[in-house]
Backbone as JSON Lines, residues from 0, in Angstrom:
{"i":0,"aa":"P","n":[-0.72,-6.64,-0.41],"ca":[-1.49,-7.35,-1.63],"c":[-3.12,-7.07,-2.28]}
{"i":1,"aa":"M","n":[-3.87,-6.9,-1.06],"ca":[-5.41,-6.75,-1.53],"c":[-5.59,-5.5,-1.54]}
{"i":2,"aa":"A","n":[-5.11,-4.2,-1.46],"ca":[-5.21,-3.41,-1.48],"c":[-5.56,-2.55,-2.74]}
{"i":3,"aa":"M","n":[-5.08,-2.93,-3.82],"ca":[-4.98,-2.91,-5.38],"c":[-6.17,-3.42,-6.07]}
{"i":4,"aa":"P","n":[-6.08,-4.44,-6.29],"ca":[-7.65,-5.24,-6.23],"c":[-8.93,-5.12,-6.28]}
{"i":5,"aa":"M","n":[-8.97,-4.6,-4.69],"ca":[-10.23,-3.98,-4.11],"c":[-10.81,-2.66,-4.57]}
{"i":6,"aa":"I","n":[-9.02,-1.66,-4.8],"ca":[-9.87,-0.56,-4.84],"c":[-9.95,0.14,-6.48]}
{"i":7,"aa":"A","n":[-9.09,-1.0,-7.35],"ca":[-9.11,-0.31,-9.16],"c":[-9.34,-2.05,-9.57]}
{"i":8,"aa":"G","n":[-10.12,-2.73,-9.15],"ca":[-10.42,-3.92,-9.35],"c":[-12.09,-4.33,-10.18]}
{"i":9,"aa":"P","n":[-12.23,-5.18,-10.69],"ca":[-13.5,-5.58,-12.02],"c":[-14.48,-5.27,-11.46]}
{"i":10,"aa":"G","n":[-14.77,-5.59,-9.72],"ca":[-15.95,-5.05,-9.15],"c":[-16.43,-3.92,-8.85]}
{"i":11,"aa":"S","n":[-14.92,-2.91,-8.61],"ca":[-15.3,-1.46,-8.05],"c":[-15.8,-0.89,-9.75]}
{"i":12,"aa":"I","n":[-14.69,-1.27,-10.54],"ca":[-15.07,-0.55,-11.84],"c":[-16.57,-0.64,-12.35]}
{"i":13,"aa":"A","n":[-16.92,-1.95,-12.43],"ca":[-18.08,-2.41,-12.36],"c":[-19.26,-1.43,-11.56]}
{"i":14,"aa":"A","n":[-19.26,-1.45,-10.5],"ca":[-20.05,-0.97,-9.83],"c":[-20.06,0.54,-10.08]}
{"i":15,"aa":"V","n":[-18.85,1.31,-10.56],"ca":[-19.44,3.22,-10.81],"c":[-19.75,3.1,-11.96]}
{"i":16,"aa":"M","n":[-19.43,1.74,-13.39],"ca":[-20.03,2.24,-14.32],"c":[-21.67,1.37,-13.93]}
{"i":17,"aa":"L","n":[-21.96,0.83,-13.23],"ca":[-23.08,0.48,-13.02],"c":[-24.18,1.57,-12.27]}
{"i":18,"aa":"L","n":[-23.55,2.36,-11.57],"ca":[-24.01,3.47,-10.69],"c":[-24.13,4.75,-11.9]}
{"i":19,"aa":"T","n":[-22.81,4.81,-12.43],"ca":[-22.78,6.12,-13.71],"c":[-23.95,6.13,-14.48]}
{"i":20,"aa":"S","n":[-24.38,4.46,-15.13],"ca":[-24.99,4.0,-15.89],"c":[-26.23,4.42,-15.71]}
{"i":21,"aa":"K","n":[-26.94,4.23,-14.8],"ca":[-28.21,4.36,-13.96],"c":[-28.61,5.99,-13.47]}
{"i":22,"aa":"A","n":[-27.55,6.72,-13.27],"ca":[-27.69,8.15,-13.17],"c":[-28.94,9.23,-13.98]}
{"i":23,"aa":"T","n":[-29.57,9.73,-13.85],"ca":[-29.98,9.86,-15.37],"c":[-30.0,11.65,-15.11]}
{"i":24,"aa":"G","n":[-29.4,12.23,-14.45],"ca":[-29.09,13.85,-14.88],"c":[-27.36,14.09,-14.4]}
{"i":25,"aa":"P","n":[-27.56,15.39,-14.35],"ca":[-25.92,16.07,-14.29],"c":[-25.9,15.93,-13.2]}
{"i":26,"aa":"M","n":[-26.61,15.61,-11.95],"ca":[-27.19,15.74,-10.62],"c":[-26.61,14.29,-9.94]}
{"i":27,"aa":"Q","n":[-27.13,13.58,-10.54],"ca":[-27.29,12.08,-9.98],"c":[-25.39,11.79,-10.26]}
{"i":28,"aa":"S","n":[-24.89,12.51,-11.53],"ca":[-23.88,11.7,-11.82],"c":[-22.9,12.12,-11.1]}
{"i":29,"aa":"F","n":[-23.4,13.86,-10.58],"ca":[-22.27,14.36,-9.7],"c":[-22.34,13.84,-8.32]}
{"i":30,"aa":"A","n":[-23.66,13.3,-7.87],"ca":[-23.32,12.37,-6.7],"c":[-22.34,10.79,-6.85]}
{"i":31,"aa":"V","n":[-22.51,10.43,-8.0],"ca":[-21.72,9.5,-8.31],"c":[-19.99,9.51,-8.12]}
{"i":32,"aa":"Y","n":[-19.87,10.69,-8.34],"ca":[-18.43,11.1,-8.5],"c":[-18.07,11.66,-7.34]}
{"i":33,"aa":"L","n":[-18.45,11.93,-6.93],"ca":[-18.5,13.19,-5.54],"c":[-18.52,11.4,-4.68]}
{"i":34,"aa":"A","n":[-19.56,10.42,-4.49],"ca":[-18.91,9.34,-3.82],"c":[-17.9,8.64,-4.19]}
{"i":35,"aa":"L","n":[-17.66,8.14,-5.12],"ca":[-16.11,7.85,-5.52],"c":[-15.29,8.7,-5.23]}
{"i":36,"aa":"A","n":[-15.06,9.86,-5.01],"ca":[-14.2,10.59,-4.7],"c":[-13.68,10.38,-3.0]}
{"i":37,"aa":"I","n":[-14.83,10.71,-2.53],"ca":[-15.58,10.59,-0.7],"c":[-14.58,9.03,-0.39]}
{"i":38,"aa":"V","n":[-14.83,8.02,-1.36],"ca":[-14.25,6.99,-0.5],"c":[-12.95,7.15,-0.77]}
{"i":39,"aa":"L","n":[-12.2,7.3,-2.49],"ca":[-10.88,7.09,-2.22],"c":[-9.74,8.29,-1.62]}
{"i":40,"aa":"L","n":[-10.62,8.88,-0.95],"ca":[-9.55,9.79,0.2],"c":[-9.81,8.93,1.51]}
{"i":41,"aa":"L","n":[-11.21,8.39,1.54],"ca":[-11.06,7.5,2.56],"c":[-10.03,6.24,2.96]}
{"i":42,"aa":"T","n":[-9.56,5.67,1.39],"ca":[-8.95,4.61,1.55],"c":[-7.71,4.94,1.53]}
{"i":43,"aa":"L","n":[-7.19,6.4,0.84],"ca":[-5.75,7.07,0.36],"c":[-5.61,7.08,2.1]}
{"i":44,"aa":"A","n":[-6.86,7.76,3.15],"ca":[-6.27,8.14,4.66],"c":[-6.12,6.54,5.24]}
{"i":45,"aa":"A","n":[-6.87,5.54,5.1],"ca":[-6.55,4.15,5.72],"c":[-5.12,3.84,5.22]}
{"i":46,"aa":"L","n":[-4.86,3.82,4.13],"ca":[-3.48,3.28,3.62],"c":[-2.24,4.25,4.37]}
{"i":47,"aa":"L","n":[-2.4,5.14,4.58],"ca":[-1.33,6.55,5.32],"c":[-1.53,5.83,6.42]}
{"i":48,"aa":"A","n":[-2.6,6.09,7.31],"ca":[-2.08,5.56,8.2],"c":[-2.25,3.78,8.76]}
{"i":49,"aa":"A","n":[-1.94,3.3,7.72],"ca":[-1.08,1.95,8.0],"c":[0.03,1.52,9.02]}
{"i":50,"aa":"G","n":[0.58,2.23,8.42],"ca":[2.03,2.4,8.33],"c":[2.75,2.54,9.86]}
{"i":51,"aa":"P","n":[1.95,3.94,10.36],"ca":[2.14,4.38,12.01],"c":[1.77,3.16,12.45]}
{"i":52,"aa":"I","n":[0.04,2.5,12.38],"ca":[-0.18,2.03,13.17],"c":[0.49,0.78,13.46]}
{"i":53,"aa":"M","n":[0.74,-0.05,12.83],"ca":[1.74,-1.36,12.71],"c":[2.69,-1.31,13.19]}
{"i":54,"aa":"Q","n":[3.26,0.05,13.15],"ca":[4.95,0.35,14.25],"c":[3.95,0.32,15.44]}
{"i":55,"aa":"R","n":[2.99,0.92,15.8],"ca":[2.84,1.17,17.27],"c":[2.17,-0.32,17.8]}
{"i":56,"aa":"V","n":[1.49,-1.03,16.76],"ca":[1.43,-1.96,17.57],"c":[2.18,-2.96,17.65]}
{"i":57,"aa":"G","n":[3.57,-2.79,17.16],"ca":[4.24,-3.94,17.16],"c":[4.34,-5.35,16.13]}
{"i":58,"aa":"A","n":[5.57,-6.03,16.09],"ca":[5.83,-6.71,15.03],"c":[5.09,-7.89,15.0]}
{"i":59,"aa":"K","n":[4.7,-8.49,16.45],"ca":[4.25,-9.86,17.23],"c":[2.55,-9.29,16.28]}
{"i":60,"aa":"V","n":[1.79,-8.73,16.76],"ca":[0.38,-8.15,16.92],"c":[0.25,-8.3,15.05]}
{"i":61,"aa":"E","n":[1.22,-7.77,14.3],"ca":[1.4,-7.34,12.95],"c":[1.63,-8.81,12.64]}
{"i":62,"aa":"G","n":[2.48,-9.69,12.77],"ca":[2.23,-10.96,12.09],"c":[1.46,-11.74,12.29]}
{"i":63,"aa":"M","n":[0.65,-11.43,13.32],"ca":[-0.88,-12.69,13.68],"c":[-1.56,-11.98,12.92]}
{"i":64,"aa":"I","n":[-1.6,-10.51,12.5],"ca":[-2.71,-9.65,11.71],"c":[-2.67,-10.05,10.13]}
{"i":65,"aa":"T","n":[-1.53,-10.61,9.74],"ca":[-1.37,-10.66,8.6],"c":[-1.42,-12.25,8.13]}
{"i":66,"aa":"R","n":[-1.25,-13.3,9.25],"ca":[-1.42,-14.09,9.3],"c":[-3.15,-14.99,9.14]}
{"i":67,"aa":"L","n":[-3.94,-14.01,10.17],"ca":[-5.05,-13.96,9.71],"c":[-5.87,-13.41,8.8]}
{"i":68,"aa":"L","n":[-5.08,-12.52,7.44],"ca":[-5.4,-11.93,6.66],"c":[-5.1,-12.81,5.44]}
{"i":69,"aa":"G","n":[-4.38,-13.96,5.88],"ca":[-3.42,-14.72,4.92],"c":[-4.61,-15.69,4.62]}
{"i":70,"aa":"V","n":[-5.33,-16.04,5.89],"ca":[-6.52,-17.25,5.97],"c":[-7.44,-17.56,5.36]}
{"i":71,"aa":"I","n":[-7.7,-15.92,5.69],"ca":[-9.3,-15.17,4.85],"c":[-8.89,-14.91,4.03]}
{"i":72,"aa":"L","n":[-7.87,-14.46,2.94],"ca":[-7.9,-14.47,1.78],"c":[-7.72,-15.9,0.96]}
{"i":73,"aa":"A","n":[-7.16,-16.67,1.72],"ca":[-7.56,-18.33,1.48],"c":[-8.7,-18.61,1.32]}
{"i":74,"aa":"A","n":[-9.29,-18.74,2.1],"ca":[-10.87,-19.08,2.3],"c":[-11.54,-18.1,1.53]}
{"i":75,"aa":"L","n":[-11.23,-17.29,0.89],"ca":[-12.61,-16.0,-0.05],"c":[-12.02,-17.06,-1.3]}
{"i":76,"aa":"A","n":[-10.96,-17.31,-1.7],"ca":[-10.56,-17.71,-2.71],"c":[-10.53,-19.03,-3.14]}
{"i":77,"aa":"A","n":[-10.87,-19.67,-1.81],"ca":[-11.68,-21.22,-1.99],"c":[-13.38,-21.28,-2.48]}
{"i":78,"aa":"Q","n":[-13.53,-20.62,-1.5],"ca":[-15.05,-20.4,-1.94],"c":[-15.4,-19.59,-2.89]}
{"i":79,"aa":"I","n":[-14.68,-18.94,-4.14],"ca":[-15.02,-18.06,-5.22],"c":[-14.51,-19.62,-6.33]}
{"i":80,"aa":"V","n":[-13.34,-20.58,-5.74],"ca":[-13.37,-21.61,-6.81],"c":[-14.72,-22.51,-6.95]}
{"i":81,"aa":"I","n":[-14.98,-22.63,-5.6],"ca":[-16.34,-23.73,-5.21],"c":[-17.63,-23.26,-5.95]}
{"i":82,"aa":"D","n":[-17.7,-21.22,-5.52],"ca":[-19.07,-21.04,-6.26],"c":[-18.92,-21.53,-7.69]}
{"i":83,"aa":"G","n":[-17.5,-21.05,-8.59],"ca":[-17.27,-21.21,-9.69],"c":[-18.32,-22.63,-10.3]}
{"i":84,"aa":"L","n":[-16.82,-23.46,-9.62],"ca":[-17.35,-24.87,-9.76],"c":[-19.01,-25.36,-10.17]}
{"i":85,"aa":"I","n":[-19.94,-25.27,-8.9],"ca":[-21.2,-24.77,-8.84],"c":[-21.94,-24.2,-10.1]}
{"i":86,"aa":"G","n":[-21.39,-22.89,-10.32],"ca":[-22.37,-22.79,-11.36],"c":[-21.6,-23.19,-12.84]}
{"i":87,"aa":"A","n":[-20.7,-24.04,-12.94],"ca":[-20.3,-24.3,-14.39],"c":[-21.1,-25.79,-14.53]}
{"i":88,"aa":"F","n":[-21.31,-26.72,-13.08],"ca":[-21.78,-27.76,-13.64],"c":[-23.16,-27.99,-12.79]}
{"i":89,"aa":"R","n":[-23.89,-26.69,-12.6],"ca":[-24.9,-26.12,-12.76],"c":[-25.8,-26.64,-13.94]}
{"i":90,"aa":"V","n":[-26.8,-27.6,-13.78],"ca":[-28.17,-28.08,-15.24],"c":[-29.25,-27.13,-15.24]}
C-alpha cells in the first residue's frame, strides 16, 4: 500500500520538478532524468524481488514485517497530523 504513493506521490513529483527547474543546461537535465531512471529501475528490482523474498522467509516473518510496517505507517500519519496542527495554530 505504501509503494505507489512513495513512487509517484507529490513528494517525488515535486523533487523531480525542482531538480529539473534548477538544471541550467541539457547535460544537467539529462543527469536528472538519468537519476530518475536509475531510481525507478532499483524500485522495480525491489518490487520484483519482494515476492520471492517473502515466500522464502515464511508466513510468520511476513506477518511480523506487515505489522511492524503498519505501526510505522500509523506513527508517520500521527506525526504528519501533529505537524499540521502545530503549523495551523502557530502564531
